[in-house]
C-alpha positions as CSV (number, residue, x, y, z in Angstrom):
1,X,0.0,0.4,0.5
2,X,1.6,3.7,-0.9
3,X,0.0,6.9,0.2
4,X,-0.1,9.4,-3.0
5,X,-0.7,13.2,-1.5
6,X,-3.0,15.5,-3.6
7,X,-4.0,18.4,-4.7
8,X,-7.1,20.3,-2.9
9,X,-9.5,20.4,-6.5
10,X,-8.4,16.6,-7.1
11,X,-9.7,15.5,-3.7
12,X,-13.1,18.0,-3.5
13,X,-13.4,15.4,-6.9
14,X,-13.2,12.1,-5.0
15,X,-15.4,14.0,-2.5
16,X,-17.6,14.6,-5.5
17,X,-17.6,11.3,-6.6
18,X,-18.7,9.0,-3.7
19,X,-21.9,8.9,-1.3
20,X,-20.5,10.3,2.0
21,X,-18.7,12.6,4.1
22,X,-19.0,14.6,6.5
23,X,-19.2,18.7,6.8
24,X,-15.1,18.2,9.1
25,X,-13.6,15.9,6.0
26,X,-14.2,19.1,3.2
27,X,-12.2,21.4,1.3
28,X,-13.4,24.2,3.0
29,X,-13.3,23.0,6.6
30,X,-9.3,22.6,5.6
31,X,-8.4,26.1,4.3
32,X,-10.2,27.4,7.5
33,X,-8.4,24.7,9.9
34,X,-4.7,26.3,7.7
35,X,-6.0,29.7,8.7
36,X,-6.0,28.4,12.5
37,X,-1.9,27.6,11.5
38,X,-2.5,23.6,10.3
39,X,-0.6,22.5,7.5
40,X,-3.2,20.6,5.4
41,X,-2.3,17.7,3.1
42,X,-4.5,15.6,1.0
43,X,-3.6,11.7,1.0
44,X,-5.1,8.6,-0.4
45,X,-4.2,5.2,-0.3
46,X,-3.2,3.2,-2.7
47,X,-3.6,-0.4,-3.7
48,X,-2.9,-2.5,-7.3
49,X,-3.7,1.1,-9.1
50,X,-6.9,1.4,-6.8
51,X,-7.4,4.0,-4.3
52,X,-8.9,2.3,-0.7
53,X,-9.1,5.0,0.9
54,X,-8.7,8.9,1.5
55,X,-8.7,11.5,3.6
56,X,-7.8,15.0,5.2
57,X,-5.2,15.6,7.9
58,X,-4.0,18.7,9.7
59,X,-0.4,19.1,11.5
60,X,0.5,21.5,14.0
61,X,4.0,22.0,15.3
62,X,4.7,20.0,18.8
63,X,7.3,20.5,21.4
64,X,9.0,22.8,18.2
65,X,10.6,20.1,16.5
66,X,7.6,17.8,16.2
67,X,4.5,17.3,15.3
68,X,0.9,16.5,16.1
69,X,-1.2,15.3,13.9
70,X,-5.5,15.4,13.1
71,X,-7.5,13.6,10.9
72,X,-11.1,15.4,10.6
73,X,-13.5,12.8,11.7
74,X,-11.0,9.7,10.3
75,X,-10.1,8.7,6.5
76,X,-12.9,7.6,4.2
77,X,-12.2,3.8,4.0
78,X,-13.7,0.4,5.6
79,X,-13.2,0.3,9.0
80,X,-14.8,-3.2,9.4
81,X,-11.7,-5.6,7.5
82,X,-9.2,-6.2,10.0
83,X,-6.4,-6.8,7.9
84,X,-7.1,-4.0,5.8
85,X,-7.2,-1.4,9.2
86,X,-3.8,-2.9,9.5
87,X,-2.1,-2.4,6.1
88,X,-3.7,1.5,6.5
89,X,-2.5,2.6,9.5
90,X,1.5,0.6,9.0
91,X,1.3,2.9,6.7
92,X,0.0,6.1,7.7
93,X,2.0,5.9,10.8
94,X,4.9,4.9,8.4
95,X,4.1,8.2,6.7
96,X,3.9,10.4,9.9
97,X,7.4,9.6,11.6
98,X,8.8,10.4,8.7
99,X,7.3,13.9,8.7
100,X,8.4,13.9,12.3
101,X,4.4,13.2,14.0
102,X,5.1,11.9,17.5
103,X,0.7,10.9,17.9
104,X,-2.0,11.3,15.5
105,X,-5.3,11.7,16.4
106,X,-9.0,10.7,14.9
107,X,-12.2,10.3,15.7
108,X,-14.7,8.8,13.0
109,X,-17.8,9.7,12.7
110,X,-18.6,6.1,13.6
111,X,-21.8,4.9,15.4
112,X,-20.5,2.7,18.3
113,X,-24.8,1.0,18.8
114,X,-27.7,1.8,18.0
115,X,-29.4,4.9,20.1
116,X,-33.4,5.3,20.3
117,X,-35.4,9.1,20.4
118,X,-34.1,8.7,24.7
119,X,-30.7,7.9,24.0
120,X,-32.0,4.5,25.2
121,X,-30.0,1.6,23.3
122,X,-32.2,-0.1,20.6
123,X,-32.5,-3.7,21.8
124,X,-31.1,-5.8,19.0
125,X,-29.6,-3.0,17.3
126,X,-27.1,-2.2,15.2
127,X,-23.2,-2.0,16.8
128,X,-19.8,-0.8,15.6
129,X,-17.8,-2.5,18.3
130,X,-15.6,-4.5,15.4
131,X,-14.6,-1.0,14.9
132,X,-13.3,-0.2,17.7
133,X,-11.6,-3.6,18.6
134,X,-9.7,-3.2,15.0
135,X,-8.4,0.6,15.7
136,X,-7.2,-0.7,19.1
137,X,-5.5,-4.3,18.0
138,X,-3.8,-2.4,14.9
139,X,-2.3,0.2,17.9
140,X,-4.3,2.9,18.3
141,X,-5.3,3.9,21.9
142,X,-9.2,4.0,22.6
143,X,-9.8,7.8,24.7
144,X,-11.9,7.0,28.1
145,X,-15.7,7.5,26.3
146,X,-17.2,10.5,27.7
147,X,-20.3,12.0,28.1
148,X,-21.5,16.2,28.8
149,X,-19.2,18.9,26.9
150,X,-15.7,18.7,25.7
151,X,-14.6,22.6,23.7
152,X,-11.4,20.7,22.9
153,X,-12.6,17.9,20.6
154,X,-15.9,17.0,18.4
155,X,-19.1,16.6,19.6
156,X,-19.9,12.7,20.5
157,X,-23.3,12.5,21.0
158,X,-25.8,14.3,18.4
159,X,-29.1,13.8,17.5
160,X,-30.7,13.3,13.7
161,X,-33.8,13.5,12.1
162,X,-33.9,11.0,8.8
163,X,-36.1,13.3,6.2
164,X,-34.9,11.3,3.5
165,X,-38.0,10.5,0.8
166,X,-40.1,11.7,3.3
167,X,-43.1,14.6,3.0
168,X,-43.2,18.4,5.0
169,X,-46.6,16.6,6.4
170,X,-44.8,13.0,7.2
171,X,-41.7,14.7,8.9
172,X,-44.1,17.5,11.2
173,X,-46.5,15.1,12.0
174,X,-43.4,13.0,13.4
175,X,-43.2,15.4,16.2
176,X,-43.8,14.7,19.7
177,X,-47.4,17.4,20.3
178,X,-46.0,19.9,22.0
179,X,-43.3,20.8,19.0
180,X,-46.0,20.9,16.4
181,X,-48.3,22.6,19.2
182,X,-45.4,25.2,19.9
183,X,-44.8,25.9,15.8
184,X,-48.5,26.2,14.9
185,X,-48.2,29.1,18.1
186,X,-45.3,31.0,16.9
187,X,-46.4,30.8,13.7
188,X,-50.0,32.4,14.1
189,X,-48.5,34.5,16.7
190,X,-46.3,36.6,13.8
191,X,-42.8,34.8,14.2
192,X,-41.1,34.8,10.6
193,X,-38.1,34.3,9.9
194,X,-35.4,35.9,7.8
195,X,-31.5,35.2,6.9
196,X,-28.2,37.2,7.8
197,X,-26.1,38.3,5.8
198,X,-22.4,38.3,6.8
199,X,-23.1,42.0,8.1
200,X,-25.6,41.0,10.0
201,X,-23.4,38.3,12.0
202,X,-23.7,40.1,15.6
203,X,-27.5,39.8,15.9
204,X,-26.3,36.1,15.6
205,X,-23.2,36.5,18.2
206,X,-25.7,38.5,20.7
207,X,-28.2,36.3,20.8
208,X,-25.7,33.4,21.7
209,X,-23.8,35.0,24.1
210,X,-27.7,35.4,25.8
211,X,-28.3,31.4,25.6
212,X,-24.4,31.1,27.3
213,X,-25.4,33.7,29.8
214,X,-28.3,32.0,30.9
215,X,-27.2,28.9,30.6
216,X,-24.1,29.1,32.0
217,X,-21.0,28.0,28.6
218,X,-18.5,30.3,27.0
219,X,-19.8,31.3,24.2
220,X,-17.4,32.0,20.6
221,X,-16.1,35.2,19.0
222,X,-17.2,37.0,16.5
223,X,-14.2,35.8,14.4
224,X,-15.8,32.5,14.2
225,X,-18.8,33.1,12.5
226,X,-17.5,34.9,10.2
227,X,-14.8,32.2,9.3
228,X,-17.7,29.2,8.9
229,X,-19.5,31.8,6.8
230,X,-17.1,32.6,4.5
231,X,-14.9,29.2,4.3
232,X,-17.9,27.3,4.1
233,X,-19.2,30.2,1.2
234,X,-23.1,29.5,-0.1
235,X,-23.1,26.2,2.1
236,X,-23.1,28.2,5.4
237,X,-26.6,30.1,6.2
238,X,-27.6,31.9,9.5
239,X,-31.2,32.6,10.0
240,X,-33.3,34.8,12.2
241,X,-36.6,34.0,14.0
242,X,-38.3,37.3,14.5
243,X,-41.4,39.1,15.6
244,X,-43.3,41.4,13.2
245,X,-44.3,43.7,16.2
246,X,-46.2,45.6,13.2
247,X,-47.9,42.9,12.8
248,X,-48.1,41.7,16.2
249,X,-50.3,44.9,17.1
250,X,-52.7,45.0,14.2
251,X,-54.0,41.0,15.1
252,X,-53.7,41.5,18.5
253,X,-56.2,45.0,17.5
254,X,-58.2,42.9,15.2
255,X,-58.6,39.8,17.7
256,X,-59.7,43.5,20.4
257,X,-62.4,44.2,17.9
258,X,-63.7,40.7,17.6
259,X,-63.8,40.4,21.0
260,X,-65.6,44.0,21.3
261,X,-68.2,42.6,19.3
262,X,-69.1,39.6,21.1
263,X,-69.8,41.1,24.3
264,X,-72.2,44.1,22.6
265,X,-73.7,41.3,20.6
266,X,-74.4,38.9,24.1
267,X,-75.3,41.6,26.2
268,X,-78.0,42.3,23.1
269,X,-79.6,39.0,23.5
270,X,-79.5,39.0,27.2
271,X,-81.4,42.1,27.6
272,X,-83.8,40.2,25.3
273,X,-83.7,37.2,27.0
274,X,-81.5,37.9,30.5
275,X,-81.3,34.0,31.8
276,X,-79.8,32.4,28.5
277,X,-76.7,30.2,29.9
278,X,-75.0,30.3,26.1
279,X,-75.4,34.4,26.4
280,X,-74.3,34.3,29.3
281,X,-71.2,31.7,29.0
282,X,-70.1,33.7,25.7
283,X,-70.3,37.1,27.5
284,X,-67.5,35.7,30.1
285,X,-65.2,34.0,27.4
286,X,-65.2,37.4,25.9
287,X,-65.0,39.4,28.5
288,X,-61.7,36.9,30.0
289,X,-60.0,37.3,26.2
290,X,-60.6,40.5,25.8
291,X,-58.6,40.9,29.9
292,X,-55.8,38.9,28.3
293,X,-55.4,40.8,25.1
294,X,-55.2,44.9,25.9
295,X,-52.9,43.1,27.8
296,X,-50.9,41.9,25.0
297,X,-51.1,44.7,23.1
298,X,-50.0,46.9,26.2
299,X,-46.8,44.5,25.4
300,X,-46.7,45.4,21.5
301,X,-47.0,49.1,22.5
302,X,-43.8,48.2,24.7
303,X,-42.0,45.8,22.0
304,X,-42.5,48.8,19.5
305,X,-41.0,51.3,21.1
306,X,-37.6,49.3,21.8
307,X,-37.4,48.1,17.8
308,X,-38.2,49.1,14.5
309,X,-40.5,46.3,13.7
310,X,-38.3,43.2,14.2
311,X,-37.7,42.2,17.4
312,X,-34.9,39.2,17.4
313,X,-36.3,35.8,19.0
314,X,-33.4,32.9,17.5
315,X,-31.2,32.3,15.5
316,X,-28.6,29.9,13.9
317,X,-25.8,28.9,11.8
318,X,-26.6,26.3,9.4
319,X,-24.7,24.2,7.0
320,X,-25.7,22.4,3.6
321,X,-23.2,19.7,3.1
322,X,-23.7,16.8,1.0
323,X,-27.4,15.8,1.3
324,X,-27.3,16.6,4.8
325,X,-28.0,19.8,7.1
326,X,-26.2,20.6,10.1
327,X,-27.7,23.3,13.0
328,X,-24.7,24.1,14.7
329,X,-23.9,27.6,16.6
330,X,-27.5,29.2,17.5
331,X,-28.8,31.6,20.9
332,X,-32.1,32.8,21.8
333,X,-33.6,35.8,24.1
334,X,-35.2,34.0,26.7
335,X,-37.1,37.2,27.6
336,X,-39.3,36.5,24.6
337,X,-39.5,32.6,25.3
338,X,-43.1,32.4,24.8
339,X,-43.0,33.6,21.1
340,X,-41.6,30.6,20.4
341,X,-38.9,31.8,18.1
342,X,-36.6,28.1,18.2
343,X,-39.4,26.1,17.4
344,X,-40.0,28.8,14.1
345,X,-36.8,28.2,12.9
346,X,-36.1,25.3,13.2
347,X,-39.5,24.1,11.3
348,X,-38.2,26.3,8.9
349,X,-34.8,25.1,7.7
350,X,-36.3,21.2,7.9
351,X,-38.9,22.3,5.4
352,X,-35.9,23.8,3.3
353,X,-34.1,20.5,4.4
354,X,-36.9,18.0,3.0
355,X,-37.3,21.5,-0.3
356,X,-33.6,20.6,-1.3
357,X,-33.7,16.9,-1.4
358,X,-31.7,16.3,1.1
359,X,-31.8,12.6,3.2
360,X,-31.2,13.9,7.1
361,X,-31.6,17.2,9.5
362,X,-28.6,17.3,12.1
363,X,-29.5,18.7,14.8
364,X,-26.3,17.9,16.0
365,X,-23.7,18.0,19.6
366,X,-26.1,16.9,22.7
367,X,-24.4,15.7,25.8
368,X,-25.1,12.4,25.9
369,X,-27.0,12.7,29.7
370,X,-30.7,11.7,29.0
371,X,-32.1,11.8,32.2
372,X,-34.3,15.6,33.3
373,X,-31.2,17.7,35.4
374,X,-28.2,16.6,34.3
375,X,-26.1,18.5,32.0
376,X,-27.3,19.4,28.3
377,X,-31.3,17.5,29.1
378,X,-33.5,20.8,28.1
379,X,-31.0,21.1,24.1
380,X,-31.3,17.3,24.3
381,X,-35.5,17.4,25.0
382,X,-35.6,19.8,22.7
383,X,-34.2,18.1,19.3
384,X,-35.6,14.9,20.7
385,X,-39.7,17.2,20.5
386,X,-38.2,17.1,16.7
387,X,-38.7,13.4,16.1
388,X,-34.2,13.0,15.9
389,X,-32.8,10.2,16.9
390,X,-29.6,9.9,19.3
391,X,-26.6,9.0,18.0
392,X,-23.6,8.1,19.3
393,X,-20.5,8.3,17.8
394,X,-17.5,5.7,18.7
395,X,-14.9,8.5,20.0
396,X,-11.4,9.5,20.2
397,X,-7.8,7.2,19.1
398,X,-4.3,8.0,19.1
399,X,-2.5,6.6,17.1
400,X,1.6,7.4,18.0
401,X,4.1,7.3,15.7
402,X,7.0,7.5,17.6
403,X,6.8,5.5,20.9
404,X,9.4,6.5,23.0
405,X,8.8,10.3,22.9
406,X,5.2,9.5,22.3
407,X,6.1,8.1,26.1
408,X,7.1,10.9,27.7
409,X,4.9,13.2,25.8
410,X,2.4,11.8,27.4
411,X,3.4,11.4,31.4
412,X,4.0,15.1,30.6
413,X,0.2,15.7,28.9
414,X,-1.7,13.4,29.7
415,X,-2.9,12.7,26.6
416,X,-3.7,9.0,27.5
């Protein structure tokens, strides 16, 4: 087996020729890594004049004279054939030794075992334990399988909604009743969606910062969103859900007029028939509705004084890549959560994903903790409401390339 270095154009042609690759394995992702100081190489593993594995790797200096290598989401290859995995691993290891790499890390996007919407392991479901065994047999060290969020590594648990060959109605009907109710209420209450331009990415950052402050997690700077937007180009989209305050106010006023008319008609009827139970009930309900609407009108007037027609509710960045839509960074304004902006935003993008013929809608990272009160449960529960299934990846693996030096380095830095 031989390794062949190729250019980004040739690697892109390879990606275009295969059915599946994740966005982290893309040329766009490599260009972003390169801008952050990584040396990027595109590799093909060749046997008998046939490309049998391929991928993008990044290398970065380690201890001044050595290097660390990262293979985002692993190589695109068959991990089930032990003999084949051994040949790839040995060839790759020899190649990295010559490059001065102490160790490599890879995190293949391969499910460990089948889980359902609730995060439970499916009895008699599929698993890829053999892939883990094969990597270990080839000298890779599996890092401990951790739960929770780790900002230093890619997420190990994700939530994915299958939309392949489904209609919008079929997808919508798969949501739990609470999610459907929240979507309908949001749309009824003048919540709308629009795309944000690059110059408006500060809106996304502000909403993400609000969520971070509320949920006590560290957020990223504006340059992160600008980089994603710039490097992924037309594949990166940012959308915002907002309350159309003017329309909202108008709808309230129209409903106030309707309730006043109902009250007037009920009073007229009661003049002629004071004991009419139906009229008494209509009057009571209309008066209660009117009181509620007057409160909402006052609220709408206050909102009008705070914004110029658009009240941002939630925003998120999405990546559209090879048939899969990824829901990435997002945030919302908790002060206005009653308008259900995140629900309207999700439904808008899911519909777009269906319209464009994508096979999956990836809600992306969750903590892997599925009990109320545990870290990240609220995020998981929100995504579960859209009928998303939990996927658990096999985790991160370390491939020592210079064992003696790695042993010393590991003793100092506790890599594994």
